[in-house]
N, C-alpha and C positions, 0 to 999 in steps of 0.2 A: 504493500500500500504506500509506503514511504517513497518507493521508486516512482510510482505513478504520480504522486504529488510533486516530486522533484521535476519530473518531465513537464507537468502542467505549469509549474511555477516559472520554468524557463521558456516554454513554447508559447504560452498565451500572451505574455508581454511582447514577445518577438512578433507574433502574428498581428497583434494590435498595432504595433509600430508600423509594420509593413503595410497593413490595410490602410491606415491613415495617410501615409506618404504616397501610396499608389493612388488613392482617391484624389489627393491634392494635385498630383502630377497630371493625371488624366483629365481632371476637371479643367486644368489650364488649357489643354488642347481642345476640350469639348466646348467650353464657353466661347473661345475665340473663333472656333469653326462655325458655331451657331451665329455669331455676330457677323461673320463674313458671308453668311448665306449658304454654307455647306450643309448638306443633309447628313446627319450622323446616324449611321445604321445601328451601331452597337457601342455600348460603354461597359466594358468588362473589367472587374477586379479579379485577377487570377486568369489562368489559362485552362484549356481543356473543357471537359463536360460541364454544362451549366447546372448549378445546384438549385438556385432560386433566381427569379427575375420578374420583371414586368416591362410592358411597353407603354411609353407615354403617348400623348396625343400627336406628337410630331413623328411618330414611327420609330423612335429610338428604343432599342432593347437594352435596358439596364439589368446587369446580371452579376451574380457572384459565382465564379467557376471553381473547379476542383482544386487546382494548384494555385495557392494564393501568393506566389512569389512574383509579383508584377501585375501587369494589366495592359489594356490597350483600348484605344478608341478607333472604331472602324468607320471610315468616312466613305460616302458614296462616290463612285467613279475615281478612285485613287490612281488608277492606271489609264484612265481615259476611255475605258470600255467596260462593259458588263457581260455577264454570261446569262443566257436564258435558262429556262427550266431543264433543257436538254444538255446544258453544258456548253453550248455553242457561243462563241464570242460575237458580240454585235456592238457597233458604235452607238454613241449617245445621240439622242435627238436634241433639238434646240432647247427645249424646256428642261431636259435632264442636264444639259451642259451648264445651265444657270445654277444648279445645285451641286455640281461636281467639284471635288477638290482639285482634280487635275486641270480643270479649265479656269481656275482662279488665277489672278495675277501672281507673279513671283513674290511681290511684297506681301500679299495676303497669305500665301502659303508659308512664307518665312515666319510671319507673325503667328500662325497656327502652330508651327513646329517649335518656335522659340518659347511659346507661352507655357509649355509644360515645365521646363527647367526654371523659367522665371518665377512661376507661381510657387514652385518648391522653395526657392530662395526667399521670396517674400513671405511665405507662410512661416518659415523658420524664424525670420526676423520678427514677425507679429507675435508668435508664441513666446519668443524671448522677451519682447517688450511687456507682454502680459505677466510673465513670471517676475520680471524685475519690479513691475508696479505692485504686484501682489505680495512679493516676499521681501522687497527692499534689496539693498546691496551691502556687501562687506567691502569697505574701502580703507586705504591707509589713513590713519587718524590725522586730522588737521592740527592736532596739538603738537607743539614742538617738544621733541624728546631731548635734544641736545643742540647746542650752538657751538660751532667751531671757533676757537679763539682767534681773533684777528680777522675773521671773515667779515664780509659786508653786513651780514645779519647781526653779528656781534657789535660792529661799529654803530649800527642803527639803533641798538639798544634792545634787540629781541632777547628773550630769556627762555630757558627750558620751562615748560609748563604753560607758555602763552598759547592761546588757541586762535588760529587765523580764521576770520569770518568771511572776508571778501577781499578781492583784488581789483582795484580800479572800479569799484562799485558792483562787480559781478560776484555773486555768492560762490564761495569755494568750500566745499564740504569734504574734501579729501586732499591729502598731501600731493598726490599725483597731479591733480588739477592745478595746484599751486605751482609746482615745479614746471609743469607744462606752460603755464602763463609766463613764467620767467624765461623759459627757453625760447618761446616764440619770438621775443625781441628783447634780449637782456640789456641792450644799449639804450637805456631810457630811465626816466624817473617813474617810480611806481608808487601808487597809493595803496596802503595796506591797512585794512581794519582788523583789529585783534582784541581779544579779551584776556585780561590778566587777573588771575586770582590773587587776592590779598587777604590774609587772615584778619587784619585790623579793619580795612576799609571795605572788604567784600570784593566781588568781581567788578572790574572796571573795563569799559570799552574804550579803546584808544585808536587814534588814527595817526599813522606814521607815513612820512614821505621818504621813500628809499631811493638812493642814487645807485642805479645798477650799471652806470656807464663804464665802470671798470671791471664788470663781471663778464668773463668770456663764455661761461656756460652755467646752466642751472645748478650743476653739481658744485660749482664754486661759491654758491650763495651761502652755504655753511650751515644748513639746518637739516635735521633728520626727524622723522615722525616718532611719536612716543610709543614705546613698547613694541614687542614683536607681533602682537595680535591686531588684526584689522578691527575697524569700528563699524557696527551695523547701523545703517541709516535708512529711513523711509524715503521713498522716491515718488514724485508726482508723475502724472501722465506725460508731460512734455519731456522731462528728464529721462523717463523710461524709454521713450521713442529714440531720443538722442543716443542714449547708452546702447540700446539694441542695435541701432544703425552702425555705431562704432564697432561693437563686438562682432556683428555679422560681417562687416567689412574686413575686420582682422581675420576672421575665420575663413572667409573666401580667399583672401590673400595667402594665408598659410596653406590652404588646400592646393592652390595653384602652384605655389613653390614646391610643395611635397610631391605633386604629380610630376613636375619638372625634374625633381631629384630622382624619382623612381625611373623615369625614362632615361636619364643620363647615367643611372647606376650609382648615384651618390647615396641613395637611401636603400637600406637592406630590405629584402623580400619579407622578412619577419614583421615589418611594419604594416603589411597588408592584412586585411581580414575579410572573409567571405560571410555567407549566411550563417554558418555555424558560429563564427566568432561574434557576429552581431547578436545572435540568439543568446549566446553566453553572457555578453555584456548587458543585454536587455534584462535578462533574468536576474543577474547579480545586482544591477542597478535598482530594480524594483524591490528585491528582497532586502537589500542592505540599506537603501536610501529612501525608498518609498516612491509613491506615485509622482510627486513633483519632480524628482530627479529623472524619472522615466520620461516625463513630458519634455524636460530639457534635452535629454538624449535624442528624443524624436525630432525636436527642432533642429538640432545640429546635424542629424542624419539627413533630414530633408534638404538642408542647404548643401550637404555633401553630395546627395543624389543629383541635385540640380546642376552642380558643377561637373560631375562625372558625365552626365548626359550631354553636356556641351562639348565633350571631346570630339575631335574630327574623325570619328570612326564610323564607317557605314553601319547601318542598323541602329545607331544612336542618333539622337536629335541633332547633335553637332555634325554628324556625317551628312544628314539630310540638308542642313544649312549650307554645307560646302557644295553639294550638288546644285542647290538653288543659286548660289553665288556664281557657279560656273555657267549655269543656264542664263543668268542675267548678263554675264559678260559676253557670251557668244550668241545671245538672242535666240537660242533654241535649246531644248533639253538634251541631255546625253541620251544615247541610244538605249533602248531597253536591254540590249545585250550587255553593254558596258555597266549599266546600273545593276543588273543581275550579278555580273561577275564581281563587282565591288561589294555588293551586299553579302554575297557568299563569303568573300574574304573577310569582311568585317565580322560576320557571324562566327566564322572559324576562329578569329582572333579572340572574340569574347568568350567562346567556349573553352579555348585553351587556357586563357587567364582564369576563368571560373574553375576549371578542373584543378589547376595548379594551386590556387588559393584554397579551395575546399580541401584538397589533399593535405596541404600544409596545416590547415586547421585541425584536420583529423589526427595528424601526427602529433601536433601540439596538445591536442585534447587527450592523447594517450590511448586512442582506439586500437593501435597496432602493437601496444606494449605486451 
């Protein structure tokens, strides 16, 4: 019984994460296709045999399929033709071409393709903003822990225990923001609002004008935050959005760098993880840290999936965008034969990577011990 519970504890969070990320990704394709006038025939979460589903008034079949590792949106006339009931190919008539994906402009098709990864990234940022707003943030304390002797901070009269409230009228609730404000343009005069605790007089708010024209970098200002532990602060909606955008941007940049390092061989293969690794991390996150941490993991994975899908590999959205760029440049699409050859090559590449990563996960998991 304990073995069954362990499997459920790991598999259910994983399937939930995959389900949400897939829904978000395919919804991006779906909603932009609808906006561009393309008829969507099917919206599937998972592959293979349909388990449950329904058809809406537009004729789109929404379904949950047997294998939940991914999904797809099937659009009408993706290849410029359809097959009749006997399997014979026929060209589209004028009214059908108006609802066909193939006959839309290059820009409209690119928007439909790009929408999936974009919505994944935006969704991750929105979830992160909601988490920051709901939970607050841990930040380096704006209280000064120490002041280096002879530094500009010491010359200005700052002392250990002083709490910095604002810089040039802008609220500063963590030491990183304070040092960033100094680093942006250290060669200037800076207005600093601070609060100093005094046993006899109580807390006093003070305004200092600091001359930073001799400071070459923020690290030379001479202050460090108080204590090794961060300070928890409440966050308003505006700051939550700003912080989410900053963190999402950093995460996107780090993923792009990591992909480049993997391609050039600078990053080890052990850093990669497939479905088994994701399932393991999802289960451990949920069991050890709770639902909130699982939601954070889902947000980061959604951003990651969006970036990976933009890689210029055929069968991925990035590969389709490359084909569309080539079509725009030469004013006609690539031949079906070339597209088929490239797609098979891309599919083979994805399968090889998937097998290698999954095999590595199984070895690391100890299945072959």
